[in-house]
N, C-alpha and C positions, 0 to 999 in steps of 0.2 A: 608470555605473561601468564601467571598462575590463575586458575579458575577459582570461582567462589568456593569456600571451604565446604559447602554442602556436598561436593563431589566425594570428599573423603569420609563422610559420615556413614554410619551403619544403615542397613536397609530399613530398619524399624524407625530410626530417627528421620531418615529421608522421607518415608511415607508420612510420618507425622507432620513434617514441615510442608509437604505437598498439600495436605489437607488445609493447613493454615493459609498457605499462599493462594490456594484455589479460591478461598473465600474473599480474597482481596481483589481490587481492581488492577490486575497486572497489566502493564502498559509498555512492554518492550516492543520496539519496531525496528525495521531496517529501511534505510533511505539512501537516495542518491540524487544529486543535482548536477546537471551537465550544461555547460555553456555551449553556444553554437559552434565553437571551434573543436568540440569533441564529438559532435553528433554527425550522422551521415548527411542530414539535410541542412545543416547549419542553423537549426532552430534550437532554442533551449528545451531541455527535457528534464522531467522530474518524476521520481517514483517513491512510493511508500508501500511496504507491507505492514499492515496494521495488526499488532498482537495485543490482545486484551482478553479479560474474562467476560466481556460483554459480547456474546457470540452473535446476537441479532443486530445487524446493521442494515441501513437503508439510505437512500438519497432523497433530499428535500430541496425544493426551490424556495429561495428567500428574496425578499425585497429589502435591501439595506438602506441606510440613510442617503447614500449616493448611487449605489450600484446594485443590480440584481445579480444573484449568484446561486450556484449549486453547492450543496454541502453534504458530506458524509456524516451521518449521525448514528448514535445508539438508538435502536428502535424503541427503547423504554424511556427515552428522554422526552417526557410529555411537554416540558416547558420549551423545548427546542432552543435552548440557550447556549448550546455548545456545538461546535463543528470540528471534525477531526481530519479535515482536508477538503479543499474546494476550489472552484474556479468561478470568476466573475465575468461580466460582459465586456470588460476592458482587456481581457486576456491575462489578468493577474491571477496567480494560483498560489496556494499555500498549503503546507503540511507540517507535521512535526513528529519527533520522537521524544519520549520522556528521557531526561538526563538527570538521574537521581543524584549525581555528584554536584549538581548545581542547586539542589534543594537544601533547605535548612529544616531543623526540627519543627518550625512553625510555618514553613513555606514548602509544601510538597509537590507543587506543580498542578494543583487542582484548577487553576485558572487558564491552563493552556488552551482548552477548547473555546472558552469564552473570548479570549483574545483573537483567536483565528476567525471567529464569526465577525467580530468587530472589524478586523482587517479586510475581510472580503467585502463588507458593505461600504468601506471608506477608501480603500487604496486601489490605485491603478498601476503603480510602479513599485519597484524595489525601494527606490528612494523615499517614496511616501510611507512605505512600511517602516523603514528605519526611523523616519520622523515620528511615526505613531509610537514606536517603542520608546523613543526619547520622551515623548509627551506623557505617556502612560506609566513611566517608570515608577515603581513602588505601589501602583494601584491594583495590580493583578498578582495572584499567587502563581509564579512561573518557574519552571525548571525544564527547559526544552531545547532541542535543536530544531529551530524553525527553518524550513526550506521554502524559498519563494522564487518564482520566475515571473517575468512580465513580457508584454508584446514588443518591447523595445530591445529585447535580448538579454535582459538582466537575469542572473541566475546565482543565488547566494544562499549560504547558511548563516543563521544568527544563533550563536550559542548564548542562551538567554536565561538569566536568573531574575528574581523579582526586582533587584535593585540595579542591575547592569546587564550589558550585552556586548558581544564582540562579533563583528561581521567577517565572514569568509567569502570572498568573491571567486566563483568558479572560473572566471576569466582572468584572474590575477596569477601570473606564472610563479609568483613567490609562494603562494599557498596551494595552487592547483596547477602544477606544471603541465599536466595533460588535459586540462580543461574540464575536469569533473571532480566532485567531492563525494565521499560516502560517509555515512554516520550510522551508529546503532544507538546505544544507550549510555554513552559517556561523552563528556565534553573535553576537548583538548585544553580549554582554558580553566578547567577545574583545578583547585588546589590539591585535590586528592582523587586521582583517577580511579582508584580501587573502590570508591564508593559508587561508581557507575557499573555498567554491565554490558553484555553483548560482545565481549572481546573475541570469542570464537567466530561469531557471525561477522564481525568487522573484518577479520582476517580473510574469511571466505569471500565476502562480497568485494573486497579489495582485489582479490585475484581474478574474480569474474569480470570486473570492469576493466582491469588491466588488459585482459585478453580481448575483450570486446573493443576497447579503444585501439589496441594495437592492430586489430584486423579491420578497423573502420566499420564496425557493425553496431554502434550504439544507436538504437532506434527503438520504437515501441515494441516491435516483435522480439527483438533481442531481450529486452527486459522481461517481457511476458514469459518467454520460453526458457531463457537461460539464467535469469536472476530470480524473479518472483517465485518460480516453482522449484528452485534448486533444493535437492534432498541429500546432498553430499556433506557429510560431517568433515570439517576442515582438518581436524586432528586425526580422526580414524581413517580418513581417506578410503572410505568404503562407498562404492558406487552401487546403489540399489538397481540401477538400470542394466548393469552388466553382470552382476553377480548371478551365478547359477541358482535357479529356483529349485526347492526340494521337489522330488517326484511325488511325494505323498502330500496331497492338499490338506490333509489333517494335521500336517506339521509344517505350516507355512513359514516363509521368511518374514521376520519383523525387523523394523528399524526404529530406533529411538529418535524422534524428531524434536527433541527439546532444544538442540543447538544448531539445527539446520535453518536455512533461510525460510523455506516453507515449513512452518512449525505447527504442532498440534494446536497451538494457541493463536494461529493466524486466522483472522476472521474476515479480512477483506484486503484489497489492494487497489491502489490508484496509480495510474500513469498519466502524467500531464504532458501532452504534446503541444509545445508552445506555438504561438502565432509568428509568422515571418516578419511582421511589422505592425505598428499600432493601427495603421489604416486597414489591416486585415485581421483585427482582433477576433472577428467572428469565426476564424479558422482554428483558434485554440480549442483543443479537444481534451476532455477529461474521460479517460478510459477507466471503467469501474469493474472490479471483480467482487461480487457480493458473496463472500465465503472464502474458505481456505483456497488458495490459488489452484491447487491440484484438483479441486472439486468444482471450479467455477469457470464460466465463459466470460471473457472480457468484452464489455460493450461500451460504445462511445456515446458521450453526452456533450451537449453544447449549451452554454448559458443563454445564447440567443434564442433557444427554443421556447423559453418561458415556462417550461414544465418538465416533469420527469416521467418517463414511461411507466406504465402501471406495474410492470414486472419488477421494477427496481425501487418501488416505494409502496406505501399503503398506510391505512389508519393505524395498523399495529406493526406487523412485520412485512417484509417484501417477499413476494412469491419466489423470486430467483434465489434469495437467501435461504428460504425454506427448503428448496431443492438441494442446495449445497449442503445444508446441515444433515439432510438425509443421506447424502453420499458420504459425508464425514463419518456418520454412524456406521456405515457399511465398511469403510476403510479402517476404522478404529473400533474393533468389536469389544474391547475392554475399556472404553473411554470412561466408564463410570466405576471401574474397579481398581485393581492395583497397577495396571499398565496403561494409563490413559494417554501416554505419549507415544505408544507403539503403533505404527502404521503397518498394515498387512500388505506387503509388497506383491504377493501373489495376486491379490484382488486388483491392485493398482495396475498391474501389467497384463493380466489375463482375462479380466471380466469380459464376457461376451465374445471371447476369442481374440480380442485385440487389446483390451485393457481400458480402465476407467479414463485415464488421461488421454489416450489416443482418441477415444470417442469425443471427448471434450474439444481436443485440438481440431478435429475435423470440422466441428461446428464453428469454432473460432476462426479457422482459415477462411470460411465463407464470410464471416463478419468483417474480417480485415480487408478482404478483397472488395466487398461491396462498399465499405467505407472509403477505401482509397479511390474508387471510381467516382463516388459522390463528391469527395473533396476536390477532385480535378474540376468538376463542374462548378463548385462553389468558388474556386479560385478565379474562374472566368467572370461569374456574375454572383454578386452577393445575394443569398437566398432570403426570401421572406420568412418571417417567424413561423407561420403554419407549415411551410415546407420542411423546415428543420425539425419541428416537432413531429411531423408526420413520418419522416424518415427514421428518426430514432425510435419512435413508438413501434413502427412496423418491424424494424430490425430486432428490437428487444422481444417482441411478441413471438417472432419466428424462432429466436434462440430458445426461448422458454419452452415452446412446443417441441422443438427438436431435442432438447434435453429430456423431456418426459418420454419421448419415443425411444431415445437411446438407452434410457434406464427405466424399464417398466416397473421396477420395484418401488419407484417414487410415488406411484398412484395409490 
């Protein structure tokens, strides 16, 4: 499929258009929804890399009309009226990507976040979300691929415009023969797919999930390590992890991250590890990376905690997001100049003798191991709210301090 005509424009025109686009609220994202028949543990799994011009993200805890929930928000959204992915106490989770080919001149998708906040406060199941879409049809400005999972094993996408929607069930072999679905920024039900975007990313993530499913490795760790942080351009087939680095550090290797899964515009990521059953909804976990995935540590949150760790939230920005932005500045030295999309691979691979991402992964490995041990205990006995809150607070605080130690320039 041909790319957007910007690719063929002159450098001067390209720079002009970049300045115009940078001023807009760019919302391309990469998503996947997996039914239990595709995942290693038989539970539904869902993932979103969020791409937007709103670089400051944090997590808030909300009390909805029926359910309490966690929500990823823009830090400057003082009204707290939009959520861009979240998990509620019933094990219901939701996320989205912008689908511009479902938009109209008067309906651009500006209500996507408001609808997701409403859904988290009211819905416990995929079926209830579908009923909500039918009930609210025409009331919200929508243009989105909404991904949802629930504690009963539901895992679906809803390609949604303001006046209609179409459901895609990841457990339906007619639309998802391997038990999972991926999306970027177009809808298969659109009358004109070329009005959408993210075609190169769609092809890349399709290949990543095809491999993961074939090897029975679809789980949280696979998504974090091999999907969310992927830096390989599907068409150029250039692997920054294996390419030889220049001997002269003054002439580093750069890669353009405009069309990779981990993009220069990626500001956060969410991985939802579904509950095994409605009676065990407290085990549903929302993994959060506050920042571009290659610059952030994934941390687990639970709606049953009733609060968000201090490092992931705040009256203005979240401390962990601030650290990530500092690392982004280090990896993208010309982010405010003519090369904002170019990542310095030398720094990514060699900082401190082992590389930026290697240091982050060391911290994240401990987080994953501690969380796995804790989940085993919570499977035996349902924990009290203060115990859940205390565990996630302690873990987030430890990760924050570990990052500051690993990257002294952050102070």
